[in-house]
N, C-alpha and C positions, 0 to 999 in steps of 0.2 A: 438667783433667777426664780421668779414666782412659778408655782405649779401651773400647768395648763388648765384652761377653762374650756370645757367642751359643751356645746349647745346642741340639744336634740329637739328637732322641730316636731310640730304636731301633725294632725291628720292631713292638713293641706299646707303646702308651701315649703319654705326653707327659712333658716335663720342666717343665711349668707348675705346680709346686706350691710354696706359700709357704715350706715348711720348707727348701727349697733356695735359692730365689731371694732370700729376705730376707737370706741370709748375705752377699750382695754389695751390698746397699743401702749408700749411695744411688747407687752407680755404675750406668751404663746396662747393662741385662741384657735379653736377648730369648730366648725359648724358643718359636719359631714352630711351628705345625702344619705338617707336611709334606703334600703332596698325598695325599688319601685319608684324612686323619686329622682328628679334631676338627671345627672349623668347615668344613673342606674334605673331609669324609668323603663327600660326594656326587660328588666327581670320579670320572668313569668309570674302571674298572680299566685300560682300554686306554691311559689317559693317566698311569698311575701306574708310574713306573720310575725308576731311579737318574739317568739323564741329565736327565729332566724335573725331578726333585727339585733337581738342581744349578742348573738355570735358575730354578726357583721360588725357591731360596735367594738367587740373585743379585738377582732383582727385589725380594724381601723386604728385603734389606739396603739396596738403593738407596732404597727407600721410607722406611725408618726412619733410616738413617745417611748417606745420600748416598754420597759416594765415600770415606768414612772407613774405614780398615782396622779389622778386628775380631780379637779372640781367638776362635777357632772351636773348639768342643768337640763331639765326636761320640761317642755311646755305642753300642757294638755295631754294628748295621747302620747307625746314624747315623754311625759312623766311616767307612764307605765313602762316604757322601754328602759328609761334611766333607773327606775326603782328596781326592776327585775335584774338589770345588770348589776346594780349595787348589791343585790341579794346574792347573786351567783358568784360575783367576782369582787367581793368586799375589799380585798387587798389592793385593787386597782382604783379605789375611790377614796379620796381624802374627805370629801363632803358631797352631799346631794342637795340640790336646790329644786324644789317642786314649784313650778310656776302654773298654778291652777291645774296641776296634774291629776289624773283620774284616780280617785280613791274608791269609787263604787260605780255601779251601773247608773246611778243617778247623775254622776258626772259625765258618764259616757252615753247620755241619752241620745245624742245625735248619731253616734256610732251605732247604737242599738237600732235606731231608725233606718240607717243606711244598710245595716246587715240584713234587714228583712226585704230589701228591694231586689228586683231582678237586675242582671247586668245592664239591660237596656234602660231601665228606670234610673240607675245611677248615672249612666252616660247622659241621659236627657237632663238630669239635675245639674251635672257639672257643666254641660254646654250652656245651660241657662245662666249659671254664674259667670261663665266666660263672656257671654254676650252682654252682661250687665255687671261689670266689676264694681261700679259705684253702688249699685243696689246691694251687692254682697257685703261691701264694707258697711253700708248703712245698717244692715241687719245686725252687725256687730257693734253698732253705735259709733262707728268711725266716720268722720267727715271725709269726703272724697276729694281731698286736696290733690293737686297734680302729682306731687312726689309719691304720695300714698297710693294713688290710683295706678301708677306705674308698678309699684311693688305688688299690689293686688293682682295685676295682670300677670306678672311673673309667677306669683304663687299659684294662681289658678292653672297656669300652663305647666307647672312643675311635675304633675303626676297624671297618669291616665285614670279613667274611671275604674278600671279593674283593680288598681292599687288601692283606691279608696274603699272599695267593697271588701277586698281581702283583708285590709287592715281593720276595718270596722268589725268584721266577723271575728277576727282574732282578739280584738279588744274585749268584746263580749265574752269570748271563751276564757280569757285570762282574768278578767276582773269580776266576773260573776260568782265564781266559787268562793266560799269562806276562806280557803287557803290563801287567797291573794292578800287579805288583810293580815293574816298571820305572817306572811312574808314581809309585809310592810312594817309590822311591829318589830321584826328582827332587824330590819334595816335601820330603823330609828334607834334601836338599842346599840347598834354597832358603830354608827357614824353620825356626825352632826348633820341634821336635816333642817334646811331652811325653807320657809313657806313664803311665797310672794304671790300677791293677788292684785288685780285692778280694783280700785275703790268701787266702781259701778257694778262689778261682777262678783265681788267677794261673797256676797250673801248667798249666791247660788252654788258656791263651792262646797261640796259635801265632805268637809274635813272632820273626822271623828274627834271627839273631845280628847281622847288619849293622845292623838297625834298633835293637837295644839299644845297640850301639856308637855309633851316630849320634844317639841321642836326647839332647835337651837336659837332660832329667831323667826319673827313674823313681820312682814312688811306689806303695806298697802301703797300702791302707786296712785297718787291723786289724779282725779279727772280722767281716769282711764278705765277700760273694760278688759275683756279677755285678751284682746290684741294689744296689750299695753306696750309691748316693745315697738310696735308701729306708731302708736299715738304719742308716746313719751319715751323715746329711746334714752335720752339723757337721764331722766328720773329713774328709769328702769335700771340703767347701768349703775347709777349711784347706789340704789338699794341693794343690788347684787354685790357691789364692792364692800358695802358696809357689812353685809351678811358674812361674806367670806373672811373679812378681817376680824369678825367677832368670834371665830373659832369653828 
């Protein structure tokens, strides 16, 4: 039986969509809601932060897989959660896949922008996205095809504005200090770390040279940007499977 693959979503949305997960059937796959998202959207914002997400992920993995190690994938802000989980609970992680995961505040520029806004301003921003999901997709370079538009609508409804603001502030707090990169170096030294990026967005991903040298593999998803798993779920799944098979 293959080891479980666990997907950690980014600042907005979920990775619980069949077009992606069925690519890995019948193996064990999990795409849990983080605190403040989906079924857990009622969690108070004071309890929504990166360290709490790490502990939530620990409890979730224990509940589903016991002490079995997993392949852990984090997208964007989810890459911070996944990396800090791998740092704290290395024995629970067979490999880490960073899908344009945040390495620095340069990667977290949108989180930094949100973190400076008032609750009312974040609410207004999110409501604007919800009124125009096609425009939200377009700003990410994604064509608003009917199936993708439905996913975008679900993603934008997945979390309240208070979750976005709380997570954005925590991302800045966690990735700003120099100690964050030191923790990432330790993760790279302990476990295979694979890097996956969209061909259109890769140039904007602030991956340090040492991380590229230390990575177990690097993949570019053609004709895709930051939301590559929406644009090209098959190509994304193929790249992930190749990475995990490489070690």
